[in-house]
C-alpha positions as a printed NumPy array, in Angstrom:
array([[ 23.249, -32.289,  30.377],
       [ 22.608, -29.556,  27.566],
       [ 19.982, -27.278,  28.481],
       [ 17.353, -26.695,  25.581],
       [ 14.813, -24.734,  26.728],
       [ 15.404, -22.027,  29.6  ],
       [ 13.126, -18.934,  30.968],
       [ 14.059, -16.082,  29.041],
       [ 16.253, -13.531,  30.497],
       [ 13.369, -10.536,  30.125],
       [ 11.408, -12.394,  32.292],
       [ 10.891, -12.686,  36.087],
       [ 11.595, -16.238,  37.894],
       [  7.995, -16.113,  39.436],
       [  5.006, -18.43 ,  39.952],
       [  2.014, -17.385,  37.174],
       [ -1.043, -16.313,  38.9  ],
       [ -3.646, -16.328,  35.616],
       [ -6.01 , -18.865,  35.177],
       [ -5.551, -21.991,  34.339],
       [ -5.635, -22.734,  30.085],
       [ -5.229, -18.367,  30.01 ],
       [ -2.811, -18.022,  27.193],
       [ -1.165, -14.682,  28.73 ],
       [  1.478, -16.526,  30.204],
       [  2.332, -18.249,  26.797],
       [  2.336, -14.53 ,  25.127],
       [  4.162, -13.206,  27.864],
       [  6.974, -15.786,  27.1  ],
       [  6.86 , -14.935,  23.39 ],
       [  7.16 , -11.041,  24.181],
       [ 10.223, -11.799,  26.065],
       [ 12.11 , -14.051,  23.77 ],
       [ 11.66 , -10.976,  20.893],
       [ 13.046,  -8.571,  23.774],
       [ 15.983, -10.849,  24.081],
       [ 16.512, -11.585,  21.148],
       [ 16.845,  -8.021,  19.975],
       [ 18.869,  -6.983,  23.103],
       [ 16.174,  -4.443,  24.336],
       [ 15.597,  -5.594,  27.966],
       [ 17.636,  -2.791,  29.791],
       [ 16.111,  -0.395,  27.713],
       [ 12.592,  -1.441,  27.284],
       [  9.654,   0.548,  29.016],
       [  6.191,  -1.596,  29.146],
       [  3.069,   0.477,  29.39 ],
       [ -0.338,  -1.724,  30.347],
       [ -3.992,  -0.534,  31.413],
       [ -6.836,  -1.646,  33.042],
       [ -7.404,  -5.624,  32.41 ],
       [ -5.521,  -8.92 ,  33.609],
       [ -2.544,  -7.225,  31.301],
       [ -1.955,  -4.723,  33.826],
       [ -0.178,  -7.393,  35.913],
       [  3.074,  -6.826,  33.384],
       [  5.106,  -5.506,  36.108],
       [  4.97 ,  -8.766,  38.098],
       [  6.407, -11.036,  35.076],
       [  8.594,  -8.859,  33.303],
       [ 12.245,  -7.825,  34.577],
       [ 11.998,  -4.157,  33.05 ],
       [ 10.287,  -0.475,  33.983],
       [  6.691,  -0.381,  33.439],
       [  4.187,   2.561,  33.338],
       [  0.425,   1.858,  33.997],
       [ -2.046,   3.657,  32.128],
       [ -5.606,   4.31 ,  32.731],
       [ -7.685,   2.09 ,  31.054],
       [ -7.373,   2.396,  27.356],
       [ -5.066,   5.307,  27.273],
       [ -1.838,   2.717,  27.302],
       [ -1.093,   4.342,  23.632],
       [ -1.301,   7.594,  24.172],
       [  0.52 ,   7.216,  27.81 ],
       [  3.235,   5.167,  25.487],
       [  3.735,   8.32 ,  22.692],
       [  4.712,  10.548,  25.607],
       [  7.293,   8.154,  26.842],
       [  8.422,   7.48 ,  23.715],
       [  8.566,  11.094,  22.463],
       [ 10.469,  11.851,  25.969],
       [ 13.027,   9.379,  26.076],
       [ 13.254,   8.022,  22.206],
       [ 15.977,   5.713,  22.823],
       [ 14.071,   3.118,  24.745],
       [ 11.833,   0.25 ,  23.407],
       [  8.535,   1.021,  24.103],
       [  5.362,  -1.446,  24.184],
       [  1.993,  -1.509,  25.048],
       [  0.415,  -5.157,  26.395],
       [ -3.535,  -4.762,  26.271],
       [ -6.748,  -6.592,  25.878],
       [ -9.339,  -6.565,  23.541],
       [-11.68 ,  -4.852,  26.441],
       [ -8.979,  -1.979,  27.358],
       [ -7.543,  -1.618,  23.325],
       [-10.758,  -1.737,  21.068],
       [-13.393,  -0.379,  23.208],
       [-12.538,   2.135,  25.65 ],
       [ -9.277,   2.932,  24.299],
       [-10.633,   2.754,  20.412],
       [ -9.322,   6.706,  19.783],
       [ -6.122,   6.104,  21.287],
       [ -4.819,   3.43 ,  19.377],
       [ -6.489,   4.834,  16.194],
       [ -4.309,   7.71 ,  16.857],
       [ -1.265,   6.513,  17.988],
       [ -1.281,   4.429,  14.746],
       [ -2.045,   7.116,  12.437],
       [  0.422,   9.291,  13.923],
       [  2.762,   6.659,  13.044],
       [  4.128,   6.614,  16.845],
       [  7.406,   4.474,  17.166],
       [  5.969,   1.778,  19.455],
       [  4.64 ,  -1.775,  19.662],
       [  1.385,  -2.934,  20.383],
       [  0.843,  -6.458,  21.645],
       [ -2.938,  -6.991,  21.321],
       [ -4.441,  -9.689,  23.711],
       [ -8.139, -10.411,  21.595],
       [-10.019, -13.059,  24.077],
       [-13.479, -11.972,  23.193],
       [-14.344, -10.673,  26.289],
       [-13.677,  -8.197,  29.433],
       [-11.196, -10.521,  31.624],
       [-10.826,  -9.138,  34.973],
       [-14.096,  -6.811,  35.003],
       [-16.559,  -9.816,  35.083],
       [-16.444, -11.053,  31.39 ],
       [-18.8  ,  -8.487,  29.832],
       [-19.492,  -8.211,  26.072],
       [-16.159,  -6.6  ,  24.566],
       [-16.516,  -4.933,  20.956],
       [-14.839,  -8.382,  19.755],
       [-17.308, -10.721,  21.198],
       [-18.203, -13.193,  18.542],
       [-21.934, -13.349,  17.454],
       [-24.143, -15.008,  19.574],
       [-21.133, -15.534,  22.259],
       [-22.979, -15.485,  25.346],
       [-21.081, -13.113,  27.885],
       [-22.564, -11.56 ,  31.147],
       [-23.545,  -8.513,  29.724],
       [-25.442, -10.631,  26.421],
       [-27.073, -13.668,  28.132],
       [-28.411, -14.289,  25.053],
       [-25.686, -13.772,  22.852],
       [-24.777, -11.097,  20.948],
       [-26.892,  -9.642,  18.678],
       [-25.323,  -8.54 ,  15.303],
       [-28.877,  -6.143,  14.537],
       [-28.114,  -4.219,  17.837],
       [-24.729,  -4.998,  18.942],
       [-22.74 ,  -4.78 ,  15.411],
       [-19.867,  -7.064,  14.315],
       [-16.858,  -7.928,  15.91 ],
       [-14.289,  -5.405,  15.115],
       [-11.268,  -6.889,  13.482],
       [ -8.569,  -5.087,  14.783],
       [ -5.29 ,  -6.158,  12.924],
       [ -7.265,  -5.184,   9.34 ],
       [ -8.329,  -2.201,  11.056],
       [ -4.826,  -0.943,  12.245],
       [ -3.644,  -1.97 ,   8.09 ],
       [ -5.793,   0.45 ,   6.977],
       [ -3.791,   3.447,   8.57 ],
       [ -1.389,   5.807,   6.953],
       [  0.983,   5.286,  10.178],
       [  1.328,   1.91 ,  10.452],
       [  4.273,   0.148,   9.213],
       [  3.07 ,  -3.505,  10.508],
       [ -0.201,  -5.54 ,  11.624],
       [ -0.509,  -8.88 ,  12.443],
       [ -2.844, -11.539,  13.865],
       [ -1.709, -14.64 ,  15.718],
       [ -2.889, -17.329,  17.641],
       [ -1.147, -19.59 ,  20.555],
       [ -3.796, -22.477,  20.59 ],
       [ -1.202, -24.87 ,  19.125],
       [  2.822, -25.667,  18.426],
       [  2.532, -24.761,  15.507],
       [  0.657, -20.857,  15.801],
       [  2.993, -20.932,  19.022],
       [  6.092, -21.004,  16.461],
       [  4.254, -18.652,  13.839],
       [  3.219, -16.104,  16.54 ],
       [  7.427, -16.018,  17.449],
       [  7.963, -15.588,  14.323],
       [  5.655, -12.469,  13.974],
       [  6.275, -10.735,  17.306],
       [  9.937, -10.697,  16.58 ],
       [  9.429,  -9.366,  13.615],
       [  7.219,  -6.318,  15.355],
       [  9.799,  -5.615,  17.734],
       [ 12.616,  -5.328,  15.122],
       [ 10.269,  -2.632,  13.205],
       [ 10.598,  -0.352,  16.295],
       [ 14.549,  -1.467,  16.811],
       [ 14.938,  -0.078,  13.511],
       [ 13.015,   2.845,  13.938],
       [ 10.58 ,   2.136,  11.067],
       [  7.298,   3.177,  13.035],
       [  4.228,   1.629,  14.383],
       [  3.707,  -2.216,  14.764],
       [  1.034,  -4.059,  15.91 ],
       [  0.338,  -7.624,  16.55 ],
       [ -3.008,  -9.086,  17.672],
       [ -2.996, -12.534,  19.668],
       [ -6.003, -14.805,  20.132],
       [ -6.501, -15.924,  23.138],
       [ -8.405, -18.008,  25.659],
       [-10.438, -17.386,  28.556],
       [-11.868, -20.295,  30.137],
       [-13.01 , -18.563,  33.719],
       [-15.374, -16.238,  31.656],
       [-16.14 , -18.158,  28.906],
       [-17.573, -21.075,  31.113],
       [-14.724, -23.809,  29.856],
       [-11.848, -26.159,  30.969],
       [ -9.024, -25.284,  29.853],
       [ -9.137, -27.895,  26.67 ],
       [-12.261, -26.776,  25.776],
       [-10.96 , -22.803,  25.316],
       [ -8.034, -23.644,  23.798],
       [-10.149, -26.019,  20.895],
       [-12.232, -22.396,  20.531],
       [ -9.514, -20.628,  19.815],
       [ -8.995, -22.756,  16.46 ],
       [-12.375, -23.698,  15.828],
       [-14.732, -20.448,  16.1  ],
       [-12.154, -17.249,  16.796],
       [-10.152, -17.905,  14.143],
       [-12.532, -18.367,  11.105],
       [-13.948, -15.177,  12.126],
       [ -9.986, -13.869,  13.257],
       [ -8.432, -14.374,  10.281],
       [ -4.45 , -15.142,  11.158],
       [ -1.48 , -13.351,   8.593],
       [  0.125, -10.07 ,   8.45 ],
       [ -1.853,  -7.823,   6.789],
       [  0.731,  -4.963,   6.24 ],
       [  4.272,  -4.847,   6.068],
       [  6.168,  -2.043,   4.733],
       [  9.486,  -3.041,   3.261],
       [ 12.747,  -1.35 ,   4.327]])
């Protein structure tokens, strides 16, 4: 019998611990697929900071460096400059990257550091209690916005992929989702392309992935998955926002 689907070599053969309906597992597979495609597993160093993203080391068969909360781009900068022949990427959530790590991501991107950033946006702090994040949608209820995000007091949700696209050092910036088979295939293509930019030494690449967090949203997996398409994508438009040609 011919095998047509298997675990990427860059992923460990372990059982997931993520909540039912969480999209981290799907995103992990797509990242590992890109590693396998480009043949970089043996020289890859991942960098993760605080949040659900911290468990990178448990799922990927690569070297992983743990960074303080929000500081993954700064740590990745140091790793890449010390070991320029290695493939270096960060894997971060929205509370981590877009809140406490705002300065680190903006300056690493603006400098054009030759790293790749995978940004998982589920509009909430996933691990630390479901607090409001910079990406929380207007009206969305969280543990720190029980009446819903108020634009007049809390501002508008930050669109990170578009923000990255405005910075001179960024070579590639895109946003994808993994809520449907079509979107998963599109995300697979984009992540592969973003990894290719670093493999070719073309500078900073950034991929935002819209993701569900059923536990903190107070939804079952089916409703949480549907919310990505019904509420998140209309605000966080999918697409490639910057793509520098060779």
